[in-house]
C-alpha positions as semicolon CSV with decimal commas, in nm:
position;residue;x (nm);y (nm);z (nm)
1;M;14,530;17,978;8,016
2;N;14,855;17,791;7,895
3;C;15,224;17,868;7,991
4;T;15,281;18,083;7,708
5;E;14,957;18,332;7,756
6;E;15,100;18,329;8,119
7;I;15,437;18,434;8,037
8;V;15,281;18,719;7,757
9;Q;15,057;18,833;8,066
10;L;15,350;18,802;8,301
11;T;15,579;19,000;8,029
12;N;15,333;19,287;8,043
13;D;15,299;19,305;8,380
14;M;15,664;19,365;8,416
15;Q;15,681;19,613;8,108
16;K;15,428;19,794;8,311
17;E;15,571;19,786;8,643
18;F;15,919;19,871;8,536
19;D;15,750;20,175;8,329
20;E;15,596;20,289;8,658
21;F;15,823;20,183;8,936
22;G;16,169;20,151;8,748
23;E;16,175;19,792;8,875
24;V;15,987;19,487;8,839
25;T;15,853;19,382;9,172
26;F;15,963;19,046;9,339
27;E;15,655;18,890;9,356
28;T;15,610;18,909;8,960
29;K;15,976;18,767;8,959
30;Q;15,857;18,455;9,138
31;R;15,561;18,419;8,961
32;L;15,761;18,383;8,641
33;N;16,002;18,181;8,826
34;E;15,693;17,947;8,936
35;I;15,566;17,940;8,571
36;L;15,914;17,838;8,434
37;K;15,944;17,570;8,688
38;D;15,626;17,412;8,608
39;E;15,736;17,378;8,224
40;N;16,035;17,156;8,308
């Protein structure tokens, strides 16, 4: 899976979490940070 697909998947997860819990979980934010770091 390339970075763009991972980010799209993560964005979908974040939206689901936000809809369900009213916030994005810390783990999801960390995964996003890892992906963004890997791109640079």
